[in-house]
C-alpha positions, -999 to +999 in steps of 0.1 A: +888+721-027+877+754-012+841+749-024+841+715-006+853+732+027+826+758+024+799+730+020+812+710+049+813+742+071+778+752+061+765+717+069+782+718+103+768+752+111+733+741+102+734+709+121+751+719+153+721+737+167+699+706+162+725+684+180+727+708+209+689+711+211+685+674+210+710+670+241+693+697+260+659+679+258+673+647+273+687+667+302+652+681+310+634+647+311+629+627+343+613+594+350+589+587+379+573+554+390+539+549+407+522+520+424+487+519+411+455+501+414+454+487+377+443+453+377+437+441+340+448+447+305+419+471+299+433+492+327+468+492+313+451+501+280+433+531+295+464+543+311+487+538+281+461+556+259+452+586+281+483+594+301+505+604+270+480+631+262+490+650+293+515+679+286+551+670+287+547+632+289+573+616+267+569+578+276+546+556+296+552+520+306+528+498+325+538+466+345+505+447+354+520+421+376+537+447+398+509+473+391+534+500+383+533+528+360+566+543+348+565+578+332+592+598+316+583+636+314+597+669+307+605+686+339+597+721+327+562+709+315+551+686+342+558+673+376+551+641+396+521+655+416+503+665+384+511+630+368+497+614+400+465+635+397+462+626+359+464+587+369+438+594+397+415+611+373+414+579+352+400+562+383+432+545+398+450+551+430+487+562+425+515+563+449+549+575+438+577+550+444+608+569+459+641+557+470+626+555+505+597+533+494+620+508+478+640+499+510 
């Protein structure tokens, strides 16, 4: 019985830092949306292929009908201005959608 308790305790001690680290990463991500000049499926493909290559980018979603690009990124590795520049570097315009813009 004591051996089983030691095994369980060892597993909990080994797994706890992984759980804490995983929670910290979710707290450091942020999502930002841009209205862009993408106009076709090839444009979407170009953004979806190249933007994730930028540092700290975790997820990219493009919506062709609304011409929006939604990006989830790590706040400590990137920021909205740098992401905007990366979209513009691909040849598209990008304007960040904020709460003020939505109204």
